[in-house]
C-alpha positions in Angstrom: 14.0 18.4 18.7 10.2 18.8 20.3 8.8 16.0 19.7 11.2 12.7 19.8 8.4 10.4 20.1 6.8 11.1 16.8 10.0 10.4 14.9 9.6 6.6 14.6 5.9 7.2 13.6 7.3 9.6 11.1 9.7 7.2 9.8 7.2 4.4 9.6 4.5 6.3 7.7 7.3 7.2 5.4 8.4 3.7 4.3 5.1 2.6 4.3 4.4 5.4 1.2 7.4 4.0 -0.4 5.9 0.8 -0.3 2.7 1.6 -1.6 4.2 3.7 -4.6 6.3 0.8 -5.1 3.2 -1.1 -5.6 1.1 1.7 -7.4 3.5 1.8 -10.8 3.5 -2.0 -10.8 3.2 -3.7 -14.2 2.3 -2.2 -17.2 4.9 0.9 -15.8 7.1 -1.0 -13.8 7.6 -4.5 -14.7 9.5 -5.6 -11.9 6.8 -5.1 -9.2 3.3 -7.7 -10.0 0.7 -9.5 -8.2 0.2 -12.0 -10.3 2.9 -14.0 -12.5 1.0 -16.6 -15.2 3.5 -18.6 -17.4 1.8 -20.2 -20.6 4.8 -21.9 -22.5 7.3 -19.6 -23.2 4.8 -16.6 -22.2 4.7 -14.9 -19.8 2.2 -12.3 -18.3 2.0 -10.0 -15.4 -0.7 -8.4 -13.5 -0.6 -4.9 -11.8 -2.3 -2.2 -10.2 -3.6 -0.6 -13.9 -3.2 -3.2 -15.9 -0.7 -6.3 -17.1 1.9 -7.0 -19.6 1.4 -5.2 -22.8 -1.4 -3.6 -22.3 -2.6 0.1 -21.5 -2.6 2.0 -18.6 -6.2 2.4 -16.8 -8.4 1.5 -14.0 -9.6 -1.7 -14.3 -9.1 -4.4 -16.6 -10.4 -7.3 -18.6 -8.4 -11.1 -17.5 -8.0 -13.4 -20.4 -11.0 -15.7 -21.6 -11.9 -18.5 -19.4 -11.0 -16.7 -16.1 -13.1 -13.1 -16.9 -16.4 -12.6 -15.0 -17.5 -9.2 -14.1 -17.0 -9.8 -10.0 -13.0 -10.1 -11.1 -13.4 -6.8 -13.5 -15.1 -5.0 -10.5 -12.1 -5.9 -8.3 -9.5 -4.9 -10.5 -11.0 -1.7 -10.6 -10.8 -1.4 -6.5 -6.8 -1.8 -7.3 -7.0 2.2 -7.2 -7.1 1.8 -3.7 -3.6 1.4 -3.8 -2.5 5.0 -5.1 -5.2 6.6 -2.3 -3.4 4.4 0.6 0.3 5.8 -0.5 -1.6 8.9 -0.4 -3.0 8.9 2.9 0.7 7.5 4.1 2.6 10.4 2.4 0.2 13.3 4.0 0.7 11.3 7.4 4.3 11.8 6.6 4.0 15.6 6.3 2.2 16.0 9.0 4.3 13.9 11.3 7.2 16.3 9.8 5.3 19.0 11.3 4.7 17.2 14.4 8.4 16.5 14.9 9.0 19.9 14.4 7.1 21.7 16.5 3.5 20.8 16.7 1.4 18.2 18.6 -1.3 19.1 16.1 0.9 17.4 13.3 1.5 14.4 15.5 -2.2 13.9 16.1 -2.9 14.6 12.0 -0.4 12.0 11.4 -2.2 9.2 13.6 -5.1 10.2 12.2 -4.4 9.5 8.7 -2.3 6.7 9.1 -5.1 4.9 10.6 -7.3 5.7 8.0 -4.6 4.8 5.6 -4.0 1.3 7.7 -7.7 0.5 7.1 -7.7 1.1 3.6 -4.6 -0.7 3.0 -5.8 -4.0 4.8 -9.0 -3.4 2.9 -6.8 -3.4 -0.4 -4.6 -6.5 1.0 -7.6 -8.6 1.3 -8.8 -7.6 -1.9 -5.1 -8.5 -3.8 -5.2 -11.8 -2.1 -9.2 -12.8 -3.1 -8.6 -11.5 -6.2 -5.2 -12.9 -7.6 -5.9 -16.1 -5.5 -9.2 -16.7 -7.9 -7.2 -15.6 -10.6 -4.5 -17.7 -9.9 -6.7 -20.8 -9.0 -8.6 -20.1 -12.5 -5.6 -20.1 -14.5 -4.2 -23.2 -13.0 -7.2 -24.7 -13.6 -6.5 -24.3 -17.4 -3.0 -25.7 -17.4 -1.0 -22.5 -16.6 1.9 -21.9 -14.0 0.3 -19.0 -11.5 2.4 -17.6 -8.9 1.5 -14.5 -6.5 4.1 -12.1 -7.2 5.8 -9.5 -5.1 3.8 -6.9 -4.7 1.3 -8.8 -2.7 3.7 -9.2 -0.1 5.0 -5.2 -0.3 1.8 -4.5 0.2 1.7 -6.4 3.5 5.0 -4.8 4.4 3.5 -1.2 4.2 0.4 -2.8 5.9 2.3 -4.0 9.0 4.6 -0.2 9.1 1.5 1.3 9.1 -0.2 -0.8 11.6 3.1 0.3 13.6 3.0 3.8 12.7 0.1 4.4 14.1 0.6 2.5 17.6 3.4 4.9 17.7 1.9 8.0 16.4 -0.6 7.1 19.2 1.7 7.1 21.6 3.6 10.4 20.1 0.6 12.3 20.6 1.5 12.4 24.0 4.6 13.3 24.2 6.3 16.5 25.3 6.1 19.5 23.0 7.3 22.2 25.2 10.7 23.1 26.3 11.3 23.2 29.8 12.8 26.5 31.2 15.9 26.2 33.0 16.0 27.3 36.6 18.8 29.0 37.8 
């Protein structure tokens, strides 16, 4: 393989892509992945990227009465950055395949795209923690039980994978891409 140095970055970008796709299809599409779990008595509501338990899928949503504010609604609209980051990490993976197969250009593009995906993922992880931290505290003030869901930590895992993938991709960009001719 001409660019063995690109392989770890390739694997890490793939892992980040898969993790961000999991987060992107969170509640209401996939009930197992959520950012915030709120229990009031026997009823439990989970919040995801495109809605909450029982809601229609859409960009941005209102939190229940007493918790809603314009700022929180606008922050739920920024959750669309999860699938965008997944797309960028996926593109980094595809360029990494080219880089691992034959081209330094592919590895350089993987480096640039993974860097951009890292910045966006860091931004959305901070937004996730702020948005759902505020909502969690407001739900708790109303007497409900509210806990962070697993999507926050899956996003953090994707962020770590992208940071490592970026660092390894930078090193892979300086790897050897030409085969040496054997001297006889």
